[in-house]
N, C-alpha and C positions, 0 to 999 in steps of 0.2 A: 427668586429662583428662575433661571433661564430655561425656557422650554426646549425640549430635545427635538431635533429635526428627525422625523421617522425615516425619511429616505436615507439620510446620512447614517443613522443607526443601523438600518438594514444593510447598507453597503459595507459598513465596518464588520458586521456580524458575518456576512457571506465570505469575507476575506480571511476569517479566522482559520488557522491551520486545521482545526478539527473538521471543518466542513470539507476542505480539500481531501483530507485523509478519508473521511466517510464516503465521499464521491468515488475515490479510487477503490476503496474496499468494496463498495456496491458494484462497481464495474467489474472487478475481479471475480466476485461471486457470480454475476450473470455469465461471464465468460466460462467459468468452471461448469456452471449448470448446462451451458450449451455444448461444450466440447469434452468435458470430463478430464481435460488436461490439468495436471497438478504435480506438485512435489510434496513429499511428506516432511513433517518437521524434522524427523531424524535424518533424512537425506540432506536437508539444508544445513543442519548443525554439523554433520560429518564434513560437508563441503567447506563450511566456514572455518572449521578447525585446521584446514590446510592453508589458509591465508597466512602469508608471511613466512611460510616454511619452504624448505627446499623441494617439497613435494606438493606445492600448490597446484590445484586442479582447475581446469576451466569451468565456467558456469555450466550447471546441469541443464539438460533438456527435460522439459516437462513430459509426462507420460500419462497414459490412461490406466 
């Protein structure tokens, strides 16, 4: 059996999409804690429902 290179394994693990998502989620959470700026889930869903319609609205502005 071939030995695994721990550096190569670590590099491969860090590139996994989960880690990029988690880093982005953590950064978003820190930003929210510092600023209080947010959108509610309902606001986002209502906005998304306009996509592809004649009444499509621009991206929403975050609020406190």
